ZAMARGU-4260 file (C-alpha; in steps of 0.2 Angstrom, whole numbers, plus 5000, padded with zeros to 4 digits):
<rodrens>
0) 6441/5595/5512 | 6442/5613/5517 | 6429/5617/5530 | 6416/5630/5526 | 6420/5647/5535
5) 6405/5658/5540 | 6398/5669/5554 | 6393/5660/5570 | 6378/5665/5581 | 6369/5681/5584
10) 6374/5693/5598 | 6359/5701/5607 | 6368/5710/5621 | 6359/5727/5619 | 6345/5736/5609
15) 6357/5741/5595 | 6360/5723/5590 | 6342/5719/5591 | 6339/5733/5579 | 6353/5726/5567
20) 6345/5709/5568 | 6327/5715/5563 | 6332/5729/5552 | 6320/5730/5537 | 6309/5717/5545
25) 6291/5722/5550 | 6289/5714/5567 | 6270/5713/5565 | 6271/5701/5551 | 6283/5688/5558
30) 6283/5677/5574 | 6299/5677/5583 | 6305/5663/5595 | 6319/5666/5608 | 6326/5651/5616
35) 6332/5661/5632 | 6328/5658/5650 | 6338/5666/5664 | 6337/5683/5655 | 6321/5680/5645
40) 6312/5696/5653 | 6327/5707/5647 | 6327/5700/5629 | 6308/5702/5628 | 6310/5720/5634
45) 6323/5723/5621 | 6312/5715/5607 | 6297/5727/5613 | 6309/5742/5613 | 6314/5737/5595
50) 6296/5736/5590 | 6292/5753/5598 | 6306/5761/5588 | 6298/5753/5572 | 6281/5760/5577
55) 6274/5742/5578 | 6259/5741/5590 | 6263/5729/5605 | 6246/5721/5603 | 6251/5714/5586
60) 6268/5706/5591 | 6268/5688/5589 | 6281/5676/5596 | 6288/5666/5611 | 6301/5667/5624
65) 6306/5650/5632 | 6307/5658/5649 | 6307/5642/5658 | 6320/5643/5672 | 6316/5627/5683
70) 6322/5615/5670 | 6338/5625/5669 | 6342/5621/5687 | 6339/5602/5684 | 6345/5599/5666
75) 6355/5613/5658 | 6364/5624/5670 | 6361/5641/5662 | 6354/5649/5677 | 6359/5665/5686
80) 6348/5669/5701 | 6340/5659/5715 | 6324/5650/5712 | 6312/5663/5720 | 6318/5679/5711
85) 6318/5669/5695 | 6300/5663/5698 | 6296/5682/5701 | 6303/5687/5684 | 6294/5674/5675
90) 6277/5679/5684 | 6282/5697/5679 | 6283/5692/5660 | 6267/5682/5660 | 6257/5696/5669
95) 6264/5709/5658 | 6261/5699/5642 | 6243/5696/5648 | 6240/5715/5648 | 6251/5721/5634
100) 6255/5707/5622 | 6239/5697/5619 | 6247/5687/5604 | 6264/5683/5612 | 6268/5667/5621
105) 6277/5673/5637 | 6283/5655/5642 | 6287/5638/5633 | 6288/5625/5647 | 6302/5614/5641
110) 6303/5595/5644 | 6317/5594/5631 | 6331/5596/5642 | 6325/5583/5655 | 6325/5570/5641
115) 6342/5575/5634 | 6350/5575/5651 | 6346/5557/5653 | 6328/5557/5660 | 6315/5544/5655
120) 6300/5548/5645 | 6289/5547/5661 | 6301/5559/5670 | 6301/5571/5656 | 6282/5572/5655
125) 6280/5573/5674 | 6293/5585/5677 | 6287/5596/5663 | 6269/5596/5669 | 6275/5599/5687
130) 6285/5614/5681 | 6270/5621/5672 | 6259/5619/5688 | 6272/5629/5698 | 6271/5643/5685
135) 6252/5643/5684 | 6251/5643/5703 | 6263/5658/5704 | 6254/5668/5692 | 6237/5664/5699
140) 6244/5671/5716 | 6246/5688/5707 | 6227/5688/5705 | 6226/5684/5687 | 6212/5673/5680
145) 6217/5657/5673 | 6210/5661/5656 | 6219/5677/5655 | 6235/5668/5652 | 6233/5649/5650
150) 6229/5650/5631 | 6246/5656/5628 | 6256/5643/5638 | 6266/5632/5626 | 6278/5617/5628
155) 6294/5611/5620 | 6302/5594/5619 | 6315/5584/5611 | 6308/5569/5602 | 6319/5553/5604
160) 6320/5537/5594 | 6307/5526/5602 | 6293/5530/5590 | 6278/5522/5600 | 6284/5528/5617
165) 6286/5546/5610 | 6269/5546/5602 | 6261/5539/5618 | 6270/5552/5628 | 6263/5567/5619
170) 6245/5559/5619 | 6246/5556/5637 | 6252/5574/5641 | 6238/5581/5631 | 6225/5572/5641
175) 6233/5576/5658 | 6235/5595/5653 | 6217/5596/5648 | 6211/5589/5665 | 6223/5600/5675
180) 6217/5616/5666 | 6199/5611/5667 | 6197/5602/5683 | 6211/5608/5694 | 6212/5626/5689
185) 6194/5629/5683 | 6198/5635/5666 | 6183/5639/5656 | 6190/5644/5639 | 6193/5628/5628
190) 6209/5636/5622 | 6216/5635/5640 | 6214/5616/5639 | 6225/5615/5623 | 6242/5606/5624
195) 6252/5617/5612 | 6269/5610/5609 | 6284/5611/5598 | 6299/5599/5596 | 6317/5597/5591
200) 6321/5581/5582 | 6339/5577/5585 | 6347/5583/5601 | 6357/5570/5611 | 6352/5556/5600
205) 6364/5563/5586 | 6380/5553/5585 | 6398/5559/5580 | 6401/5541/5574 | 6394/5538/5557
210) 6385/5555/5557 | 6375/5552/5541 | 6365/5540/5551 | 6358/5555/5560 | 6348/5560/5544
215) 6338/5544/5547 | 6336/5547/5565 | 6329/5564/5563 | 6317/5559/5550 | 6309/5545/5561
220) 6309/5557/5575 | 6299/5570/5565 | 6287/5556/5560 | 6284/5552/5578 | 6281/5570/5582
225) 6268/5572/5569 | 6260/5556/5574 | 6259/5563/5592 | 6251/5579/5587 | 6265/5592/5587
230) 6262/5609/5581 | 6279/5615/5576 | 6295/5605/5572 | 6314/5609/5571 | 6324/5596/5563
235) 6343/5596/5568 | 6356/5594/5554 | 6365/5578/5553 | 6382/5586/5557 | 6376/5595/5573
240) 6385/5582/5584 | 6401/5588/5577 | 6399/5607/5573 | 6387/5621/5568 | 6378/5615/5553
245) 6383/5620/5536 | 6371/5628/5524 | 6369/5611/5515 | 6366/5601/5530 | 6353/5614/5537
250) 6344/5613/5520 | 6343/5594/5521 | 6336/5596/5538 | 6322/5608/5531 | 6319/5596/5516
255) 6316/5582/5529 | 6301/5591/5536 | 6295/5596/5519 | 6295/5578/5512 | 6286/5573/5528
260) 6273/5587/5526 | 6270/5586/5507 | 6274/5569/5501 | 6268/5557/5515 | 6251/5564/5519
265) 6254/5559/5537 | 6250/5577/5543 | 6233/5577/5535 | 6226/5564/5548 | 6222/5569/5566
270) 6229/5557/5579 | 6232/5543/5565 | 6237/5530/5578 | 6221/5533/5589 | 6212/5517/5591
275) 6227/5505/5590 | 6226/5493/5605 | 6244/5494/5607 | 6246/5513/5607 | 6230/5516/5617
280) 6236/5504/5631 | 6253/5512/5630 | 6246/5529/5632 | 6235/5525/5646 | 6250/5517/5656
285) 6260/5532/5652 | 6247/5544/5658 | 6245/5534/5674 | 6264/5534/5677 | 6266/5552/5674
290) 6251/5557/5685 | 6258/5546/5699 | 6275/5555/5698 | 6267/5572/5698 | 6257/5567/5714
295) 6273/5561/5722 | 6282/5578/5718 | 6267/5588/5725 | 6267/5577/5741 | 6285/5582/5743
300) 6281/5601/5742 | 6281/5604/5723 | 6293/5606/5710 | 6302/5622/5717 | 6306/5613/5733
305) 6311/5597/5725 | 6324/5607/5714 | 6330/5617/5729 | 6333/5601/5738 | 6342/5593/5723
310) 6330/5578/5722 | 6325/5581/5704 | 6343/5583/5699 | 6348/5567/5707 | 6334/5557/5699
315) 6339/5563/5681 | 6357/5559/5685 | 6353/5541/5691 | 6342/5539/5675 | 6357/5545/5664
320) 6369/5533/5673 | 6357/5518/5670 | 6355/5523/5651 | 6374/5524/5649 | 6377/5508/5657
325) 6364/5500/5646 | 6374/5507/5631 | 6391/5501/5637 | 6385/5483/5640 | 6375/5483/5623
330) 6358/5481/5631 | 6353/5498/5622 | 6359/5497/5604 | 6365/5513/5595 | 6368/5509/5577
335) 6386/5514/5572 | 6391/5517/5590 | 6390/5501/5599 | 6381/5490/5586 | 6386/5486/5568
340) 6400/5499/5568 | 6410/5502/5553 | 6427/5510/5550 | 6424/5529/5549 | 6428/5539/5533
345) 6427/5557/5529 | 6409/5563/5526 | 6412/5581/5519 | 6414/5598/5525 | 6411/5605/5542
350) 6407/5623/5548 | 6422/5633/5555 | 6420/5650/5564 | 6426/5666/5556 | 6441/5670/5567
355) 6436/5689/5567 | 6419/5687/5574 | 6423/5690/5592 | 6434/5705/5588 | 6421/5713/5577
360) 6407/5710/5590 | 6418/5718/5604 | 6422/5733/5593 | 6403/5736/5589 | 6399/5734/5608
365) 6412/5748/5612 | 6404/5759/5599 | 6387/5757/5606 | 6392/5761/5624 | 6402/5776/5618
370) 6386/5783/5610 | 6375/5781/5625 | 6368/5794/5637 | 6378/5789/5652 | 6365/5798/5664
375) 6351/5789/5656 | 6360/5773/5658 | 6364/5775/5676 | 6346/5781/5680 | 6339/5766/5672
380) 6350/5754/5681 | 6347/5763/5698 | 6328/5761/5695 | 6330/5743/5691 | 6340/5739/5706
385) 6328/5749/5717 | 6312/5740/5710 | 6321/5723/5713 | 6324/5728/5731 | 6306/5734/5733
390) 6298/5718/5726 | 6290/5729/5712 | 6286/5722/5694 | 6302/5723/5684 | 6296/5724/5666
395) 6294/5742/5664 | 6312/5745/5671 | 6319/5732/5659 | 6310/5742/5645 | 6318/5758/5651
400) 6335/5751/5652 | 6333/5742/5635 | 6328/5759/5627 | 6344/5767/5635 | 6354/5753/5627
405) 6359/5746/5643 | 6367/5729/5640 | 6360/5712/5646 | 6376/5710/5657 | 6374/5727/5665
410) 6356/5723/5670 | 6361/5706/5676 | 6375/5713/5687 | 6363/5725/5696 | 6350/5712/5699
415) 6364/5700/5706 | 6367/5713/5719 | 6350/5711/5725 | 6346/5693/5721 | 6363/5684/5723
420) 6366/5668/5713 | 6359/5650/5713 | 6370/5638/5722 | 6368/5620/5715 | 6364/5607/5728
425) 6376/5593/5729 | 6371/5577/5719 | 6379/5561/5722
</rodrens>
């Protein structure tokens, strides 16, 4: 069958492209989520600049930037700067949002990538909460009150296939987060205690072998997420282990959620497995194990120090190795991969990128650069670099640069002069 041809991805290298993406859309009537980390502050500035051009009040903007750099050093690798300037930029965005963007979530602390990189459920939960502690402490060090920003902290995970373990994980984290906020950080606003999280169902559990099995995996993972108390769900398409989804596979992923929401009645019940002896015991044991792991990290100097030393990276690598060993010897069964595998057969059309996408994008970027005021561009970049040198908050400088149509790459290049780059510690 001939693959489907279509456009791939969305470029957001400068304000002009942000304006194209949101052309004709009232930004006060939607919630926008950006899964971006190393350049999250820059993307947020571009979004604000786009809203300003629309005349949309900043206090009415709703959305989320992921903005969680610590897990990048451990599990994904899409970092730029060293840990300290990266933490500074995150604190800048949270502080700025607490003043200017009262409805916007300035960070979504992501455990997803710990798990997808091979971590256990306990590691995922512990490392995520340890990251959150590091961010909270950094912002409190700026003099902000905990209740000024904690209600808009959110979390993000991949749900894997061990249904009861996933439910217990989310229930345990909800208990631990509430206690951390209330007892350790003294939050008085009940909204600060809420463990608000979204999930992706799919991720590394999707298989290239017998890919239609992924439909079933994603459906069960979505069920586990709802049973665990999730607020938002993204369901992967069955073909994402092979290619970008087609329109048909993306629609089926959406229908999976809609059937769960409207036909099963499961979302109508709060904590439906609460009271089960098995699940309550599992949750309690999970909670204790996660708390012990967090305590160990803090005894060793906290999450930032552990990442700088490469300890967390090593622990994830060791866990991933043990998991792969279990798959290869058959102790961990993956249907269609190492268990009950059948002969593969064609399963339909897959997405194929339009070959003209890159050339079109480069031409559009060249037109944007040609139409800018070069003096304004240079002034904005000089101001950003000087603010970085002087340890000043950077958000106002990102906003000025975004309004001048400075690109993400140009801003990053200037900051790299001041901050340098993160060098990954050796992991054996």
